[in-house]
C-alpha positions, 0 to 999 in steps of 0.5 A, a space after each residue: 466476487 463483486 467488481 470495484 466501482 470506478 470513480 474516475 468519471 467523478 474525480 473532480 466532484 469532491 462531494 461525490 467522492 467523499 460520500 462514496 468513500 464514507 459509504 464504501 470505505 474505498 475509491 477506485 480510479 481506472 487509469 488515474 496515473 500515466 501508464 508510462 510513468 508506472 511502466 518506467 518504475 516497473 522496468 527499473 524494479 524488474 531489472 533489480 529483481 532479475 539481477 537478484 536472481 528472483 526472475 527466470 533467466 530465460 524470460 524477459 525481466 518485464 514479464 516477472 516470471 519467478 525463479 526458484 530464488 524468489 522469497 516471501 517478504 521479510 524472509 531470508 534472502 529478501 533484504 538484498 533486493 528490497 534494499 536496492 528497490 528502496 534505493 530507487 528514486 523513481 519508486 519513491 517519487 511515484 508516491 508524490 505524483 500530483 495525481 496522488 497528493 492532489 487526490 488525498 488533499 481533495 478528500 481530506 479538505 486540506 494539504 496532505 503529505 505522503 508518509 516516507 515509508 513507501 512500501 513495495 510488495 513483491 508477491 511470489 507464487 503461492 503456496 511458497 508465499 503467504 498473501 497479506 491477510 485481511 486487516 485494517 491499516 489503523 492498527 499498523 499506521 495509528 496516528 490519525 484515523 483518516 490516514 489514506 492508503 493508495 494501492 498501485 499495481 506496478 504490473 498487470 494484476 488480475 485476481 489470479 495473481 493476488 490482486 488486492 480485495 476490499 470489503 465494501 462498507 467495512 469501516 462501519 464495523 469499527 476497529 476490529 479485534 485481531 489474531 495472529 496470522 502468517 503473511 505480511 503484518 502477521 495479524 488478521 482482522 476478525 472479519 467475514 472472509 465470505 461476506 458478499 461485499 468483498 470486491 476486486 478487479 483485474 488491475 492494470 498499471 495506472 490504476 489506483 485503489 484508495 481506502 481509509 485506515 478502517 477498511 478491511 482489505 487483503 491480498 489473494 493467493 498468487 496462482 500464477 508463475 509470475 511475481 505480483 509487483 505493487 506499491 502501498 503509499 499512505 497520506 495524511 493531512 499536515 494538521 493531523 498527528 503522525 505516529 512516532 516510529 519506535 525505530 525513528 520517525 521518517 525511516 524507510 519501510 523495514 528499517 533497520 533491515 533496510 538502511 536509513 534514508 541517508 544511505 539509500 538516497 546517495 546519488 539522488 537528485 532530490 529527497 523531497 519524496 521521503 521528507 516529513 514536512 515541518 510542523 507535523 506533530 507526533 504521538 506515541 504508538 500503542 501495542 497493535 495487538 491489544 484487544 479493545 481499541 476505541 474507534 476514533 471519529 472520522 471526518 468521512 462519517 462512515 455510516 
């Protein structure tokens, strides 16, 4: 599999970044975030997982060695630990770091904000857990096609632990049909799993992978004995429409299995990281499983 192109040296060049995003559908930045900031979040979440018996009792929690009680996302036994993670202020504040908000605003050409549904992925070893199938975010996020996703490793993520892979150039395929699948999201995009333009890398804390909502991507199987810990954050322009959540706009990831934000944020010093700014317009959602979805026009002129 090909190596991701590192755009860190070009991070101040708007034209180069937008052209590369339009051509490849992704941007990768080695060491964009301060390692210590990511490490602090990692350690807080590792302690939660240890206290929830997801980690081996005879190993340092920071090593994320999985116990037999680690479960697949969304399954029985998942939501106790996940609620505690969603109650962690430092995790949510990672989503609004100036490096990430600034990058999204730079690419979109106007002020951006982070969606409140910040996602933490905890991937146990396979075959006990299914990796996230290849997919495009547009069917799930909806609203604005130019919503951007950042994927952040919260612990070292070499390919064998199931790091993310992206299909370079895939936004040119438009909105792809889907079929039912196991794993988070429960849908798989009908794209070539063996295309030569699949790319990945050996990720380290501080790295940031950004891609558009038409970019085909997915996780690989976790073939180690450790949990893979990562985060998904989404960003859009304030002027663009946001899809209305069927269970209430601005709710946490996996609500209502996870409590709402007034419950999760008790004791926080600030809730700015999970607030939708005033003035954002909302549109209704459509069934993400429908066959024919028109491909909206993107400001990144995928070509």
